[in-house]
VMD Tcl script that draws the C-alpha trace (Angstrom):
set ca {
  {21.34 -14.80 7.82}
  {21.79 -18.06 9.04}
  {23.79 -19.23 6.39}
  {26.42 -16.52 6.45}
  {26.74 -17.44 10.07}
  {27.78 -20.87 8.85}
  {29.94 -19.51 6.14}
  {31.67 -17.57 8.48}
  {32.21 -20.65 10.90}
  {33.88 -22.43 7.92}
  {36.02 -20.02 7.01}
  {37.30 -18.98 10.51}
  {37.63 -23.43 11.09}
  {39.88 -23.61 7.77}
  {41.91 -20.54 8.57}
  {42.70 -22.11 12.05}
  {43.43 -25.61 11.04}
  {46.17 -23.60 8.18}
  {47.80 -21.69 11.01}
  {47.66 -24.87 13.29}
  {49.58 -26.69 10.03}
  {51.52 -23.82 9.12}
  {53.36 -23.38 12.81}
  {53.80 -27.12 13.16}
  {55.39 -27.16 9.64}
  {57.79 -24.24 10.42}
  {58.58 -24.33 13.89}
  {58.62 -28.62 13.96}
  {56.64 -27.53 17.48}
  {53.78 -25.83 18.42}
  {54.73 -22.01 18.15}
  {52.56 -18.87 18.27}
  {50.67 -19.10 15.02}
  {49.45 -22.85 15.95}
  {48.31 -21.34 19.04}
  {45.96 -18.57 17.15}
  {45.10 -21.14 14.84}
  {43.83 -23.33 17.83}
  {41.99 -20.01 18.94}
  {40.14 -19.95 15.54}
  {39.54 -23.39 15.49}
  {37.77 -23.33 18.59}
  {36.01 -19.70 17.67}
  {35.07 -21.62 14.34}
  {33.54 -24.80 15.76}
  {31.23 -22.29 18.39}
  {30.30 -20.08 15.28}
  {29.65 -23.39 13.48}
  {27.15 -24.68 16.43}
  {25.60 -21.52 16.91}
  {24.92 -21.72 12.96}
  {23.39 -24.89 12.64}
  {21.00 -24.05 16.20}
  {20.10 -20.94 14.51}
  {19.24 -22.82 11.58}
  {17.24 -25.59 13.60}
  {15.34 -22.52 15.12}
  {14.62 -20.90 11.63}
  {13.26 -24.17 9.95}
  {11.24 -24.85 12.81}
  {9.45 -21.58 12.98}
  {9.28 -21.43 9.01}
  {7.39 -25.12 9.64}
  {5.16 -23.84 12.10}
  {3.82 -21.08 10.53}
  {3.46 -23.48 7.35}
  {1.14 -25.71 9.25}
  {-0.71 -22.34 10.68}
  {-3.40 -20.64 8.93}
  {-2.07 -17.43 7.08}
  {-4.18 -14.46 9.01}
  {-5.41 -11.69 7.05}
  {-7.43 -8.65 7.97}
  {-9.42 -6.90 5.64}
  {-10.81 -3.21 6.70}
  {-13.42 -1.38 4.94}
  {-17.18 -1.30 3.43}
  {-19.31 -1.72 0.79}
  {-19.60 -3.88 -2.09}
  {-15.69 -3.47 -2.70}
  {-14.86 -5.29 0.36}
  {-17.25 -7.92 0.49}
  {-16.22 -8.80 -3.16}
  {-12.39 -9.33 -2.34}
  {-13.83 -11.77 0.80}
  {-15.74 -13.83 -1.49}
  {-12.21 -14.54 -3.19}
  {-10.49 -15.07 0.39}
  {-12.98 -17.84 1.65}
  {-11.98 -19.90 -1.17}
  {-8.60 -20.46 0.49}
  {-7.68 -22.30 3.48}
  {-7.06 -19.12 5.67}
  {-8.12 -17.25 8.93}
  {-10.17 -13.54 7.74}
  {-11.34 -10.97 9.78}
  {-13.47 -8.17 8.06}
  {-14.04 -5.02 10.33}
  {-16.70 -3.41 8.85}
  {-17.45 0.62 8.79}
  {-20.60 1.89 10.35}
  {-20.87 5.08 8.90}
  {-23.92 4.53 6.80}
  {-27.17 6.12 7.23}
  {-28.96 5.71 3.86}
  {-31.95 3.26 2.74}
  {-32.46 0.35 4.59}
  {-29.59 0.67 6.87}
  {-30.05 4.03 7.85}
  {-33.77 3.33 8.37}
  {-33.06 0.66 10.97}
  {-30.32 2.75 12.10}
  {-32.48 5.70 13.30}
  {-35.82 3.51 14.12}
  {-34.08 1.10 16.61}
  {-31.08 3.32 17.60}
  {-28.54 0.66 16.19}
  {-25.83 0.49 14.04}
  {-26.22 0.10 10.46}
  {-26.54 -3.45 9.32}
  {-26.29 -3.34 5.74}
  {-22.48 -3.66 4.79}
  {-21.72 -6.17 7.85}
  {-24.78 -7.86 6.45}
  {-23.03 -7.90 2.70}
  {-19.82 -9.29 4.81}
  {-21.24 -12.17 6.39}
  {-23.06 -13.26 2.91}
  {-19.48 -13.02 1.52}
  {-17.99 -15.17 3.82}
  {-21.04 -17.32 4.36}
  {-21.01 -21.53 3.54}
  {-24.65 -22.04 3.25}
  {-26.89 -22.92 0.57}
  {-27.73 -20.41 -2.13}
  {-31.16 -20.28 -1.08}
  {-29.88 -18.92 2.14}
  {-28.03 -16.53 0.37}
  {-30.62 -15.09 -2.13}
  {-32.68 -15.11 1.26}
  {-30.49 -12.73 3.53}
  {-29.72 -10.65 0.30}
  {-33.58 -10.48 -0.52}
  {-35.41 -6.89 -0.85}
  {-38.88 -6.19 -0.24}
  {-40.78 -4.53 -3.05}
  {-44.08 -3.55 -1.50}
  {-45.34 -3.75 2.22}
  {-46.00 -0.35 4.43}
  {-42.88 0.10 6.15}
  {-41.04 -3.07 4.32}
  {-40.35 -1.73 1.15}
  {-36.81 -0.84 0.71}
  {-35.72 -3.54 3.62}
  {-33.61 -6.59 2.87}
  {-34.40 -9.46 4.92}
  {-30.75 -9.79 6.31}
  {-30.79 -6.21 7.59}
  {-34.50 -7.27 9.36}
  {-32.94 -10.23 10.61}
  {-29.78 -8.50 12.55}
  {-31.74 -5.70 14.07}
  {-34.25 -8.46 15.04}
  {-31.03 -10.30 16.33}
  {-29.79 -6.98 18.23}
  {-33.25 -6.65 19.90}
  {-33.15 -10.28 21.03}
  {-29.20 -10.88 22.13}
  {-29.43 -7.62 23.55}
  {-26.35 -5.75 21.86}
  {-25.25 -5.26 18.04}
  {-21.97 -7.19 18.43}
  {-23.75 -10.60 19.91}
  {-26.31 -10.51 17.18}
  {-23.40 -10.24 14.47}
  {-21.81 -13.26 16.19}
  {-25.08 -14.98 16.44}
  {-25.98 -14.34 12.89}
  {-22.40 -15.79 11.97}
  {-23.28 -19.21 13.29}
  {-26.37 -19.10 11.50}
  {-24.83 -18.43 7.96}
  {-21.86 -20.84 8.76}
  {-19.69 -17.82 8.19}
  {-15.87 -18.68 7.68}
  {-13.94 -16.22 9.49}
  {-15.00 -13.14 11.99}
  {-16.84 -9.96 10.63}
  {-16.73 -7.22 13.33}
  {-17.95 -3.68 13.32}
  {-15.54 -1.25 13.32}
  {-17.03 -0.03 16.96}
  {-19.91 -0.72 18.62}
  {-21.97 2.66 18.16}
  {-22.91 3.97 14.73}
  {-20.85 7.04 13.65}
  {-21.82 9.82 11.86}
  {-19.51 10.84 9.24}
  {-19.07 14.67 8.14}
  {-17.69 16.30 5.02}
  {-15.90 19.49 4.72}
  {-15.45 20.84 1.18}
  {-12.98 23.12 -0.70}
  {-15.48 25.58 -1.03}
  {-15.74 26.07 2.53}
  {-18.99 24.18 3.25}
  {-19.55 20.83 4.69}
  {-22.58 18.03 5.10}
  {-23.18 15.68 7.09}
  {-24.15 11.89 6.62}
  {-22.36 9.38 4.31}
  {-25.15 9.14 2.05}
  {-24.84 12.86 1.68}
  {-21.29 13.58 0.79}
  {-21.55 12.22 -3.18}
  {-24.85 13.93 -3.12}
  {-22.86 17.68 -2.95}
  {-20.74 16.97 -5.85}
  {-18.13 19.23 -4.16}
  {-14.33 18.38 -4.08}
  {-13.75 16.77 -0.68}
  {-10.97 18.70 1.68}
  {-11.38 16.08 4.65}
  {-14.00 13.89 6.30}
  {-14.54 13.22 10.49}
  {-16.64 10.68 12.16}
  {-18.23 12.22 15.50}
  {-18.13 10.99 18.17}
  {-14.28 10.65 17.40}
  {-13.32 9.37 20.64}
  {-14.82 5.63 20.15}
  {-12.68 3.13 20.71}
  {-12.25 -0.27 18.33}
  {-13.32 -3.82 19.85}
  {-10.71 -5.48 21.52}
  {-11.12 -8.29 19.44}
  {-10.31 -5.97 16.14}
  {-7.01 -4.79 18.10}
  {-6.14 -8.83 18.98}
  {-6.68 -9.71 15.26}
  {-4.46 -6.89 13.91}
  {-2.04 -7.50 15.94}
  {-1.62 -11.22 14.83}
  {-2.27 -10.85 11.34}
  {0.27 -12.11 8.74}
  {-0.97 -8.91 5.97}
  {-4.03 -6.42 6.69}
  {-5.68 -5.38 3.47}
  {-7.31 -1.82 3.20}
  {-9.57 -1.53 0.32}
  {-11.19 -1.59 -2.17}
  {-14.02 0.75 -1.39}
  {-15.31 3.95 -1.45}
  {-12.35 6.00 -0.27}
  {-14.23 8.96 1.25}
  {-17.26 6.84 2.73}
  {-16.17 3.14 3.37}
  {-12.48 3.30 3.88}
  {-11.43 6.36 6.27}
  {-14.33 6.04 8.38}
  {-12.70 3.16 9.53}
  {-9.05 4.53 9.73}
  {-10.44 7.63 11.69}
  {-11.52 5.32 14.62}
  {-9.07 6.05 17.71}
  {-6.41 3.68 17.98}
  {-7.40 1.44 14.78}
  {-4.83 3.34 12.63}
  {-2.34 3.33 15.27}
  {-2.69 -0.55 15.91}
  {-2.47 -1.04 11.96}
  {0.78 0.88 12.01}
  {2.54 -0.74 14.75}
  {1.33 -4.05 13.61}
  {4.56 -6.53 11.72}
  {1.78 -7.54 9.37}
  {2.66 -6.61 5.72}
  {0.10 -3.78 5.00}
  {-1.36 -3.79 1.61}
  {-3.76 -1.24 0.13}
  {-6.25 -2.25 -2.68}
  {-6.57 0.42 -4.71}
  {-10.07 1.06 -6.74}
  {-10.23 0.22 -10.24}
  {-12.65 3.22 -11.45}
  {-13.14 6.71 -9.54}
  {-16.29 7.47 -8.11}
  {-18.47 10.67 -8.77}
  {-18.71 12.98 -5.79}
  {-16.07 11.50 -4.07}
  {-12.54 10.63 -6.04}
  {-13.34 12.79 -9.35}
  {-10.22 12.95 -11.53}
  {-8.24 10.95 -8.99}
  {-5.09 8.74 -9.56}
  {-4.05 5.71 -7.63}
  {-1.52 7.84 -5.54}
  {-3.77 10.54 -5.01}
  {-5.93 7.84 -3.44}
  {-3.22 7.15 -1.14}
  {-2.24 10.32 -0.61}
  {-5.94 11.47 1.00}
  {-5.46 8.20 3.23}
  {-1.86 9.70 4.56}
  {-3.31 12.92 5.31}
  {-5.93 11.78 7.36}
  {-4.33 9.63 9.08}
  {-0.94 11.25 9.70}
  {1.35 8.24 8.77}
  {2.56 6.46 5.83}
  {0.62 3.20 6.31}
  {1.25 0.82 3.46}
  {3.87 -1.42 2.21}
  {2.10 -2.42 -0.88}
  {-0.71 -0.92 -3.29}
  {-2.02 -3.26 -5.66}
  {-3.53 -1.50 -8.87}
  {-5.23 -2.53 -12.13}
  {-2.99 -2.17 -15.47}
  {-5.36 -3.42 -17.25}
  {-7.38 -1.32 -19.88}
  {-10.92 -1.46 -19.24}
  {-13.18 -1.74 -21.94}
  {-14.67 1.10 -24.11}
  {-17.80 0.27 -23.38}
  {-17.56 0.30 -19.99}
  {-15.70 3.53 -19.80}
  {-18.92 4.80 -21.86}
  {-21.11 3.18 -19.57}
  {-18.97 5.05 -16.36}
  {-18.78 7.94 -17.88}
  {-22.41 8.41 -17.84}
  {-22.18 7.94 -13.95}
  {-19.34 10.59 -14.35}
  {-16.60 8.28 -13.34}
  {-13.22 7.03 -15.07}
  {-10.45 4.57 -14.80}
  {-8.37 5.45 -12.06}
  {-4.76 6.02 -13.62}
  {-2.34 3.79 -12.25}
  {0.58 6.88 -11.55}
  {3.03 4.33 -11.10}
  {6.01 6.72 -10.72}
  {4.16 8.59 -8.10}
  {3.10 5.49 -5.98}
  {6.77 4.77 -6.30}
  {8.10 8.02 -4.74}
  {5.88 7.62 -1.87}
  {8.23 4.79 -0.86}
  {5.69 2.00 -1.94}
  {5.96 -1.27 -3.53}
  {3.57 -1.07 -6.61}
  {1.96 -4.48 -7.48}
  {0.11 -3.48 -11.22}
  {-0.96 -5.99 -13.36}
  {-4.41 -7.15 -14.62}
  {-6.95 -7.26 -11.73}
  {-10.03 -6.21 -13.71}
  {-13.34 -8.58 -13.83}
  {-15.94 -6.68 -15.98}
  {-19.33 -7.74 -16.84}
  {-21.90 -5.58 -15.88}
  {-19.43 -3.57 -13.94}
  {-15.50 -2.89 -13.58}
  {-14.60 -4.56 -10.69}
  {-11.56 -6.48 -9.01}
  {-11.30 -9.88 -9.80}
  {-11.54 -11.61 -6.71}
  {-9.30 -14.30 -6.93}
  {-6.14 -12.51 -8.61}
  {-6.23 -10.25 -5.82}
  {-6.16 -12.96 -3.24}
  {-3.64 -14.84 -4.92}
  {-1.74 -11.84 -5.13}
  {-2.57 -11.08 -1.19}
  {-1.28 -14.62 -0.26}
  {1.82 -14.40 -2.70}
  {3.06 -11.16 -1.04}
  {2.78 -13.00 2.31}
  {5.14 -15.76 0.73}
  {2.32 -18.41 0.76}
  {1.38 -20.78 -2.53}
  {-2.14 -20.23 -3.05}
  {-2.49 -23.39 -5.01}
  {-1.57 -25.16 -1.73}
  {-4.19 -23.07 0.41}
  {-6.83 -23.49 -2.43}
  {-10.24 -25.28 -0.62}
}
mol new
graphics top color blue
foreach p $ca { graphics top sphere $p radius 0.5 }
foreach p [lrange $ca 0 end-1] q [lrange $ca 1 end] { graphics top cylinder $p $q radius 0.2 }
display resetview
């Protein structure tokens, strides 16, 4: 834009000088054309000065932005979120993870019921993913007791957070204190301060309550709701969203990890109003009991139907073929590769980034490094310069 101002200024100045020269040459004394030329010259000089000033302002702003760490907010839960965080922490960026608190199964569910606290499992996984500690400490936090009355099935990290909640007085403070223990690179915030109950309504008119029960029903989901539905997000979450350069939704279970966050009153509104780039990372595989036969556009449409707005600027979809052995492995779990239906995604107004985002060892998951590099590239930042 500034370059256009400078070009216009030079054009007007040149035109003015031409008129002045023509006026003097024709009339031997300054005439009407030379007066007009003088006005154009003055106008052009003003435009030139303004253009240089604007160029200096924008250059200074760009330099400040390049010196400031890129700010990324990631929203989700489950394995998908923690996997992405492991990739992002390899770069010198400011990370805030907003994590679902709808889990009611396993160790998290038991602690939630026994101590009336939000489920710590997804929070624990994100803390560990962003930690900068010795491998032994990470192994300890992820350790799951195999025996012992009342201990079997609990992870040490979940028990630690539960104990810290009692000592610190509230769940939010417990997470901050745990972050210090693990030397976390970034912030991990619960979507709300209280545990929420997730309820799913199915196409056959029935419904089920509880995050862990939804996939077990193995029915087509029409919609999900969170209860209570009037809880506010943390002020820190809203501030992080307002200041973010990029907001990343997913990857993760569509109905049980992604939507519980976006259904929190005020959170989606803040994302919609933010000036950040909004990026959706679509799952590599469908999930039995949640997204059977879903294409990439089906994932996006389900989110839009729930939140009532078109939320995303970009979508990242894997275009690499899944190894046949992996397809067979997932078929036994009633899961399949998510079809990247690019035409439908583009018709939804999305900027589609389709490339090889696949990492496959035991499971087909996202390559956290490639996803992280792509996110930084969309922000106009060079991943190589930000790599730690």
